[in-house]
C-alpha positions as CSV (number, residue, x, y, z in Angstrom):
1,M,123.1,86.1,-28.0
2,T,120.3,88.4,-29.3
3,R,117.3,88.6,-27.0
4,H,113.8,89.0,-28.2
5,L,110.5,89.6,-26.5
6,L,107.9,87.5,-28.3
7,S,106.0,86.5,-25.2
8,L,106.3,87.1,-21.5
9,L,107.9,83.7,-21.2
10,D,111.0,85.3,-22.7
11,L,111.4,87.1,-19.4
12,E,112.6,85.9,-16.0
13,R,110.4,86.5,-12.9
14,E,113.0,88.9,-11.5
15,E,113.2,90.8,-14.8
16,I,109.5,91.4,-14.8
17,F,109.6,93.0,-11.4
18,S,112.7,94.9,-12.4
19,L,110.9,96.3,-15.5
20,I,107.9,97.3,-13.4
21,A,110.1,99.1,-10.9
22,R,112.0,100.8,-13.8
23,A,108.8,101.9,-15.4
24,G,107.8,103.6,-12.2
25,R,111.1,105.5,-12.1
26,L,110.8,106.5,-15.7
27,K,107.3,107.8,-15.1
28,Q,108.4,109.9,-12.2
29,D,111.4,111.2,-14.2
30,L,109.2,112.3,-17.0
31,K,106.8,114.1,-14.7
32,R,109.8,115.9,-13.2
33,G,111.1,116.9,-16.6
34,K,114.2,114.8,-16.2
35,T,115.6,113.6,-19.6
36,H,117.2,110.3,-20.2
37,H,118.8,109.2,-23.5
38,P,120.3,105.7,-23.2
39,L,119.3,105.0,-26.9
40,Q,121.1,108.1,-28.3
41,G,122.1,107.5,-31.9
42,K,120.1,104.3,-32.3
43,S,117.3,103.5,-34.8
44,L,114.3,101.3,-34.3
45,G,112.1,99.9,-37.0
46,M,108.4,99.5,-36.6
47,I,106.6,96.9,-38.8
48,F,102.8,97.1,-38.3
49,E,100.5,94.8,-40.2
50,K,97.5,95.8,-38.0
51,K,96.0,99.1,-36.9
52,S,97.2,100.6,-33.7
53,T,96.7,103.7,-31.6
54,R,98.2,103.1,-28.1
55,T,100.9,100.7,-29.1
56,R,102.3,102.7,-32.1
57,V,102.0,106.1,-30.4
58,S,103.5,105.0,-27.1
59,F,106.4,103.2,-28.8
60,E,107.2,106.1,-31.1
61,V,107.0,108.7,-28.3
62,G,109.0,106.4,-26.0
63,I,111.7,105.9,-28.6
64,Y,112.0,109.6,-29.0
65,Q,112.2,110.2,-25.3
66,L,115.0,107.7,-25.0
67,G,117.0,109.5,-27.6
68,A,116.5,107.3,-30.6
69,Q,114.6,107.6,-33.9
70,S,111.8,105.4,-35.1
71,V,111.4,104.2,-38.7
72,Y,107.8,103.2,-39.5
73,L,107.6,100.4,-42.0
74,S,104.3,99.3,-43.4
75,P,104.4,95.9,-45.2
76,E,102.7,97.4,-48.3
77,Q,105.6,99.9,-48.7
78,M,108.3,97.3,-48.1
79,Q,109.5,94.6,-50.4
80,L,107.6,92.2,-48.1
81,G,104.5,93.3,-50.0
82,R,106.1,92.1,-53.2
83,G,107.1,88.7,-51.9
84,E,110.5,89.2,-50.2
85,S,111.0,86.6,-47.5
86,L,111.0,87.4,-43.8
87,K,114.3,85.6,-43.7
88,D,115.9,88.1,-46.0
89,T,114.1,91.1,-44.6
90,A,115.4,90.3,-41.1
91,R,119.0,90.0,-42.3
92,V,118.8,93.3,-44.2
93,L,117.1,95.2,-41.4
94,S,119.7,93.9,-39.0
95,R,122.4,95.8,-40.9
96,Y,120.5,99.1,-40.6
97,L,118.6,99.1,-37.3
98,D,119.1,98.4,-33.6
99,G,115.8,96.7,-33.0
100,I,112.5,95.8,-34.6
101,I,109.0,96.4,-33.1
102,A,106.5,94.3,-35.0
103,R,102.7,93.9,-34.9
104,G,101.8,91.0,-37.1
105,N,98.9,88.9,-38.2
106,H,100.6,85.6,-37.5
107,H,102.8,84.9,-34.4
108,S,104.8,82.5,-36.6
109,D,105.9,85.4,-38.7
110,L,107.5,87.1,-35.7
111,E,109.2,83.9,-34.7
112,E,110.6,83.7,-38.3
113,L,111.7,87.4,-38.1
114,A,113.4,86.8,-34.8
115,R,115.1,83.6,-36.0
116,W,117.0,85.5,-38.7
117,S,117.5,88.8,-36.9
118,D,120.7,89.8,-35.3
119,I,118.8,92.6,-33.4
120,P,116.0,92.3,-30.8
121,V,112.5,91.8,-32.1
122,I,109.7,93.0,-29.8
123,N,106.1,91.7,-30.2
124,A,103.7,94.6,-30.4
125,L,100.8,92.2,-30.8
126,T,100.0,89.1,-32.7
127,E,96.9,86.9,-32.7
128,L,98.6,84.7,-30.0
129,Y,100.2,87.1,-27.5
130,H,100.3,90.8,-26.4
131,P,103.2,90.9,-23.9
132,C,103.7,94.6,-23.8
133,Q,100.1,95.2,-22.8
134,V,100.2,92.8,-19.9
135,L,103.5,94.0,-18.6
136,S,102.1,97.5,-18.6
137,D,99.0,96.2,-16.8
138,L,101.1,94.6,-14.1
139,F,102.8,97.9,-13.6
140,T,99.4,99.6,-13.3
141,I,98.1,97.1,-10.8
142,R,101.2,97.4,-8.7
143,E,101.0,101.2,-8.9
144,A,97.4,101.0,-7.6
145,G,98.7,99.2,-4.5
146,K,97.8,95.6,-5.2
147,N,100.1,92.7,-4.4
148,L,100.9,91.0,-7.7
149,E,101.9,87.7,-6.1
150,K,98.7,87.4,-4.0
151,M,96.1,88.9,-6.2
152,T,93.2,87.2,-8.0
153,L,92.5,88.4,-11.5
154,A,89.2,87.6,-13.3
155,F,89.3,87.8,-17.1
156,I,85.7,88.1,-18.4
157,G,85.0,87.4,-22.1
158,D,87.1,86.1,-25.0
159,P,90.3,84.2,-24.1
160,N,92.3,86.1,-26.8
161,N,95.9,87.2,-27.2
162,V,95.7,89.5,-24.1
163,F,94.3,86.6,-22.0
164,N,97.1,84.3,-23.3
165,S,99.7,86.8,-22.0
166,W,97.9,86.9,-18.7
167,V,98.3,83.1,-18.6
168,N,102.0,83.5,-19.0
169,A,102.1,86.2,-16.4
170,A,100.3,84.0,-13.9
171,S,102.7,81.1,-14.5
172,I,105.7,83.4,-13.9
173,I,104.4,85.4,-10.9
174,G,102.1,82.9,-9.2
175,F,98.8,84.8,-8.8
176,E,95.4,83.2,-9.3
177,L,93.9,83.7,-12.8
178,R,90.2,83.1,-13.5
179,L,88.4,83.0,-16.8
180,A,84.7,83.3,-17.5
181,S,83.9,82.5,-21.1
182,P,81.0,80.9,-23.1
183,P,81.1,77.3,-24.4
184,G,83.3,77.0,-27.4
185,F,85.6,79.8,-26.3
186,D,88.1,77.9,-24.1
187,P,91.8,78.7,-23.5
188,D,94.3,77.6,-26.2
189,P,95.7,74.2,-24.9
190,K,99.1,74.9,-26.4
191,V,99.3,78.3,-24.5
192,I,98.3,76.6,-21.3
193,A,100.8,73.8,-21.8
194,A,103.7,76.2,-22.5
195,A,102.8,78.2,-19.4
196,K,102.7,75.1,-17.2
197,K,106.0,74.0,-18.5
198,N,107.4,77.4,-17.6
199,G,106.1,77.6,-14.0
200,K,103.2,76.9,-11.7
201,L,99.9,78.0,-13.2
202,T,96.7,78.5,-11.1
203,L,93.9,78.9,-13.6
204,K,90.3,78.4,-12.8
205,T,87.7,78.5,-15.6
206,F,84.0,79.3,-15.3
207,R,80.9,79.7,-17.5
208,E,79.2,82.0,-15.1
209,P,80.9,85.4,-14.9
210,S,79.7,86.0,-11.3
211,R,81.6,83.0,-10.1
212,A,84.8,84.2,-11.7
213,A,84.3,87.7,-10.3
214,K,83.5,86.7,-6.7
215,G,86.1,88.1,-4.4
216,A,88.5,89.0,-7.2
217,D,91.0,91.9,-6.8
218,I,90.9,92.7,-10.5
219,I,88.2,92.3,-13.1
220,Y,89.7,92.5,-16.6
221,T,87.9,92.7,-19.9
222,D,88.7,93.2,-23.6
223,V,86.7,93.6,-26.9
224,W,84.6,90.7,-28.0
225,V,85.6,91.2,-31.6
226,S,89.4,91.3,-32.2
227,M,91.1,92.6,-35.3
228,G,90.5,90.1,-38.1
229,Q,87.2,88.8,-36.6
230,E,84.9,91.5,-38.0
231,K,82.9,89.0,-40.1
232,E,82.0,87.2,-36.8
233,A,80.9,90.5,-35.0
234,K,77.2,89.9,-34.9
235,K,77.5,86.3,-33.8
236,R,80.1,87.2,-31.2
237,R,78.1,90.0,-29.7
238,K,75.1,87.7,-29.1
239,I,77.2,84.9,-27.6
240,F,79.2,87.2,-25.3
241,Q,76.3,89.4,-24.1
242,P,76.0,87.6,-20.8
243,Y,79.7,88.4,-20.2
244,Q,79.4,92.1,-19.9
245,V,81.2,93.8,-17.1
246,N,78.5,95.8,-15.4
247,R,77.5,97.0,-11.9
248,G,76.1,93.7,-10.9
249,L,79.3,91.8,-11.8
250,V,81.5,94.4,-10.2
251,N,79.5,94.1,-7.0
252,Q,80.4,90.4,-6.8
253,A,84.1,91.3,-6.5
254,G,83.8,93.8,-3.6
255,K,84.4,97.4,-2.9
256,K,88.2,97.3,-3.3
257,A,88.2,95.6,-6.7
258,L,89.5,97.4,-9.8
259,V,88.3,97.1,-13.3
260,L,90.8,97.2,-16.2
261,H,90.3,97.4,-19.9
262,C,93.1,97.5,-22.4
263,L,91.1,99.5,-24.9
264,P,89.5,100.3,-27.3
265,A,86.3,100.0,-25.4
266,H,82.9,99.3,-26.8
267,R,80.5,100.7,-24.2
268,E,77.4,98.5,-23.6
269,Q,79.1,95.6,-25.1
270,E,81.9,94.1,-23.1
271,I,81.6,96.8,-20.4
272,S,78.7,99.0,-19.4
273,G,79.1,102.8,-19.8
274,E,78.5,103.3,-16.1
275,V,81.3,100.9,-15.1
276,F,83.7,102.2,-17.7
277,E,83.3,105.8,-16.5
278,R,83.6,104.8,-12.8
279,F,86.9,103.2,-13.5
280,A,88.0,105.5,-16.3
281,P,90.9,107.1,-14.2
282,I,92.7,103.8,-13.8
283,I,91.8,102.6,-17.3
284,F,93.4,105.6,-18.9
285,T,96.3,105.4,-16.5
286,Q,96.6,101.8,-17.8
287,A,96.9,103.2,-21.3
288,E,99.4,105.9,-20.3
289,N,101.6,103.3,-18.6
290,R,102.2,101.6,-21.9
291,L,104.6,104.5,-22.6
292,H,106.6,104.0,-19.4
293,S,106.7,100.2,-19.4
294,Q,107.7,100.0,-23.0
295,K,110.6,102.4,-22.4
296,A,111.8,100.0,-19.7
297,I,111.6,97.1,-22.2
298,L,113.6,99.2,-24.8
299,E,116.2,99.9,-22.2
300,L,116.6,96.3,-21.3
301,L,116.8,94.9,-24.8
302,I,118.3,97.7,-26.9
303,A,120.3,100.1,-24.7
304,E,123.2,97.8,-24.1
305,K,123.3,96.1,-27.4
306,R,126.2,97.1,-29.6
307,R,125.5,97.9,-33.2
């Protein structure tokens, strides 16, 4: 049966820890100049409806380093742009490719693509989930010496697709997840329900960022205006201004706390320039680790699948 990665709930707990460990080995191998080509002769399609820097580049480089080729497919240049169905597109691409990496406007589109695909479909971001980002973040946190099972992670700001993937991760691994968000910006109840059905979820919600940050091991933030929300930018910046990750908020967490940001960052909005530069080394390591963790995902889902 073909396996897909549409959300972290598609992975078992042991698989997540195995992927983290494998990402670490792949990172060390790359630094030592050791080549590894388990995807030799394979071709992976990349369908991106939204802009991308880290996800696209890290996947394309990772595919190359694993010995495969990537085929970039923009919807405007495909027959999808002229009305061909996802159902037919999936069945055609399954005859040519060994896997599909898709960044879409609607999570339901990826579900439809996966439903009709005979090859793995990997979610490279939808409005609902961003599993590759959070898997990489877990690797970064473990690499920094934190205990994933016992940590407390405080997410400050908009409970967006990245937060939803943190909800999934918390239900699988068992750490404490906190959210500080303004009124009217609460977690998606369907996301919470799915995570609780999957495992035990410890989620605490706050209106005051200082309460969420107090004693946390990780403070995590993301942009206040996600792709597709540009018309709401002015309104959102005003609403979320009290939720900036700054020196005062970081001091609530303690000296050993880490600050993560999945980028792109807007200094003096969701994070102060001072705090960003203080934690820039781990934030850019977080970005680098997308390469290594996604290579581990590709190995798991693609390497052993027969064309």
